[in-house]
N, C-alpha and C positions, 0 to 999 in steps of 0.2 A: 504494500500500500504506500503510495507516494504522499508526501506532505509538502506544504508550502508555508513558509514563514514570511509574514508581511506585517510591518509595524508592530512588532512584539506579540502578534497573534499567530497561532499555528493552526492550519486548516488541513483537512483531507483535500486532495486535489479536486475532487468532485464537489466539495462544500464551499469552495472559494468562488462565490458568485455574486453578481450585482443584486442589491436589495430590491431594486425597482423592476428589473426584467428577468432576473435569475440566469443571465448569461454567464457562462464560465469566465472567470477572470484569469489573467496572468500577471506576473510581476511588472509587465510593461504597460498594461492597459487598465489600471485601476486608480481610484482616488478614495480617500477616506474622509468622512465627516462625522463627528460625534461618535466615533467607534463603529460606524456603519460603512460598508464597502459598496462602491458604485462603479459601473463602467464609465469611462470618460464622457461618452455621449449623453447618458442620462444625468450625470452630475451637472454638465453644462446646461442641459434642458431644464432641470429643476431650478437652477440658479436663475435662468432667464425668466422663468414663470412669474416670480415676484420681484426679481431684481436684487435679491440679497441672499446670503447663505443661510439665514435662519428660517424665515417664513417659507421659503421654497422647499425646505426639508422638514416642515412640520414642527419647528421649534419657535419659541418666543424670541423676539429680537432682543439683543443685548441692551439697546438704548432704553427699552421699556423696563428692563430689570434695573438699570442704573437709575432711572427716574423714580422708581418705587423706593429704592434704597435711600435716595437723597430726600424724598418727601418724608420718609419715616425718621430720618435723622433730624430734620428741621422740626418735626413734631416734638422731639425730645427736648429741644431747647426751649 
C-alpha cells in the first residue's frame, strides 16, 4: 500500500483527494486551506465565488472575528 505525505499529513494514495470533487491529488496539483485539500482548479473557483479565502470555503471572515473581539474589548472599558 502506497502512502503520500503532504503538509504533515499522511494519506493512503487513494485517500488523497480534493474535498470538492474527490479527484485524486498528487504532490504537484494540490492546495490546502484550513487543513482541507483541494485540486488547484476548485481552490481557485471557490476563491472567485466570493472573492476571499474565507467565505468561498464556508468559513467566517477574519475581519468579522476581529470586529467582534474589538467591540467586546471596548465593552470592558
